[in-house]
N, C-alpha and C positions, 0 to 999 in steps of 0.2 A: 504495501498500499502509498501509494507516492505521502511525504508529507505533508503536514499540513499549510498550508499559509496564510503568515501570519496576513490582521487583520485589520485594516487600523480604518475609524467612520473622522475626517474633515471635517468639521461644521464651523461654524462664522458668522458674525451679524448680526448674532440673539437679537439682542437689543430688544433688551423685558426693557421694557415700561412705549413696546406699542412691538411688541414681539408678537406672531404665528400661535395664535392654543392650537388651533389642533396640527398646526408641523409639525412641533414641543410634542403632542403625546404620540404621535405615530414614528417620531427621533427617536423618545426613551420607552420603546415597544419591542422597537426594531435594536436597539442596544440590550437586553432583556433576550429577543431573542437569537439574535445573534454571537451574544457574548465576542464579538473585539477587541483584539488586544490593547488595542487604545483608542481610548478620546482624543484628539488635537483638536480642539479650539481657536482659532484663529484671532481671538479681540472681539473690540465691541457688543461685551458681552449686554449693556444696557445701555443708553439713546440719552440719560443728560450727568447719569454717574448719582443721583438720588438715591438718599439710605431703600427706601424700598425697591426702589427699581435692585437693589443689587441685592437685599432679604428672598426677592421673590429667585433671579437668576441662581442664590448659589443651596437654594430649597432644588430649587431644579438638577440643579451639577452634581450634586452630595443625590444623588435619587440616583446616577448610572452607573449602571449593575457595573463598569468598566475599570483599567485605570486612566485618567483621565489629565493630562497636563493644558495649562492656560496661557496664551497671549495677551500682554494688554493692549487696551485699543485708543485709540486718541475721545470717540468716547465716554473711557470707560471710570477718563481722572477727571476729577471736582470742576465741575463746571460754574459755580454762584460761592465759589467759599477755596484765592485763591493766595492762602495763608497756608491752606492744607495741600495746595494745587500744588504749594513747591516744597514746603515738609516734610509731608506725611499722605505723595500721592496712589501708597497700596492701601490706605486705613482701610480703604472698609469693603477691602476683600477679606478679614477677616472671618474664620472660617470658612475656608477655603485657601486659602494663602498655600496650601503647601502645593498646590497642584500651581503657582503660579510658574511661570518660566521652568518651569521641571523637565529636567533631563529623562525620557523614557531608556530602556534596556528590552528591545527585542528581540528573536534570536540575528543574531547578524546584521540589524542591524539600529540603532540610536534613533529619537526625536531627540532633539537637537537645539533650542532654542535660538531666537534672533531676535534681540526686543529694536522696535523700527518709531518708538513711539516718546515724546518726548513731553516735560514739564511744561519745557519753553521753547523761541525759536528765534533764532535773529530776523524775520519772515509776518507779511502779519498771518500768512495762514499755518497755523498749529496744526490744522486735523492729516493738514501732508508727512510725510516718513520721515525720520532724521536718526542714523545712524551715526551717533559716533566709534568714537577712536576704540573708547573702554569694553561698547560696546561686542562692537568688531575680534576685536581681537581674544573678551571675555566665551563666546563661540567658536574662536577660531583655535582656541585653546581646548576644549571641551575637545572634535572634532580630533585632533590628534594627539588625546589622549586613549581614543579608543582601539583598544585592539585587533593588533593585526585583523587585517578582513573584515574587518563588521564598517559599515557604510552608515553613511548618515542622511537623515532629513530629517533638512534646519524647520524652521516656524519660527514665523514670524506675520507681522499682522500687516501692513504695507507691502505690498508687490515690491520686488527689487529693480527698480525702471523711473529713470527719467529722460523728464521728453518734455523735449522739448530746447531754453536755455536755463541756465543754475535759478534763476526767477520759478521756471512758473516748475520744475520740476519733485516726480510725483514723491521722490525718497532721497531730500539729502545725503548723498555718496553711499550709490545705492548701487552703484558703479566700481568702485572700490568691493563691494562686497562679494558683488558677485564677480572680481576675478579672482577674487580671495582664498570664497568656495571650487569654480571650477578650476583652483589647481589645489583639491581634496577630494576621499571617496565621498562628496554630495551628487547621492539621488534625483534628489528637490529639492524645490525651497518651497513654500507647501503657506499660505498664507489669502487677506480676505475682501475685505475694505470695500471692491468697487461694486460688491451684491452681484455677479452673475459671475458664475464659474468658467474659467480656462484654463488650455496647456497647451503653451507655447512653448520652446525653445528663445532660446533669448544669449545673444551673441554679448560676452565680454570680455578682455583682449588677453587674457588671458586660454578662455576658448567656453566653448556653450553650457547651460547650465537649462534645465527645464523647470519649470515654474509654471505651480499649477494652483490656479483659485475654486476653494471653496463660491458660491454664496451666497443670501441669506433665506433665515429661517424668522424673520422682521414683516412689518407689511411694507418693510420700504422699501417693494419689490425696484427691478430697475427697471430690464429686460425678458428676462425671466422669473416665474414661476419660487415660487422655496424651496430649495434641494441644501444637500449635501452631499461629500463626495466619499464612497467606498470604497476602498486603497487596499492594493491586494498585493502581497510581495511574494513572489518563491523566493528566494535565494539571489536571484539574475537578475530579472523583469518587474519595472513598477504599474497598475495596471491600475487606471478610471476609472470607475460607473462613477456619476449623474444622478443620482434617486433620486425625484420629485415624486409628490399628490398626482400631480399632472401625469403619470407615467411620458413621460417626454420621450426620446429614446435621448445617448448622452451628447452624438454630435450636434444636435437642435436646442440643449441646455448650454455651451461654453460656447462665449463671443470669441472672435480674429484673436483682442490685441488687448493687451493694459489701456483701458479708457485714463488724456488724460487728467480731464473733470473725469473727478472714480467717482461723485456722491452721488444718490439718485432723486429722478427728476423733481422729487419734491419733497416737503417738508411738514413735520408734521398738526396734525389739525385738516388737510388738505385730500379730497380727496382716495384712496388708495383703489388701483387697479382689484378686481376681481385673481383666486388663486389661479385661478386653472385657464391666465389669459397664454395668450398663444403669443410665442419670440419669436424668431424672427429664425427663419431654421432654411440656415445656407450652413456646412460645417463647419469647421473650422479649420482654418490650412498654419498649417506646420510647418 
């Protein structure tokens, strides 16, 4: 009998406060039924980092019957309390703090976090990604210390893509991070933030890096219904299936490229498209 494949559920952008409860009930049932080896949540578990949103998020995360690693998204840092944002930005994660930026060791594969969310940035839009030298060094050190033959699956909130000029970059220092990751045994970088799934190859100065994005489990959909990625690893190949309640095929759920404007087209309080909205159906180009 062939060895069992490693199974990972990749979730992102749940946005408690504007969550999709039908989708969350479905994902929780899938975790219980499928028993994944890990659940990787790539940030934005809340909408406005309010205490009540965190409390709901923590109850749901603790109910998952699988090891969890959790990235911090830009929506998860305090919006209305700048003192807390600067001096205790992760205080509201108390209760699931052991999952935050947690490295998970799986058979032949390690999930290694990369922090892309900053408390403040020298640009007006703090929602975009920023990789500090210290954050990158910590991730690279963790990868370099893995046992020989172990591959790394890096988790981040923001896609490691820089678009246009430096002033409009999605993730500052993303190109540098990709170049360093390309030199190491990294099978892919998992991220969220853009609310649509993708699976693309990004070129870097040191070679290509695979970038895999998960959609949203919130009401803030962009062009595809709520979804999560079901990832399998057989020791050599990493395969992605985009699971969604509309039962659309994976190619129809994946966008072709990472948009420069990564925000959903609506703000809270505006009408939300129905869950069974039919997205674009052209397959992604790799």
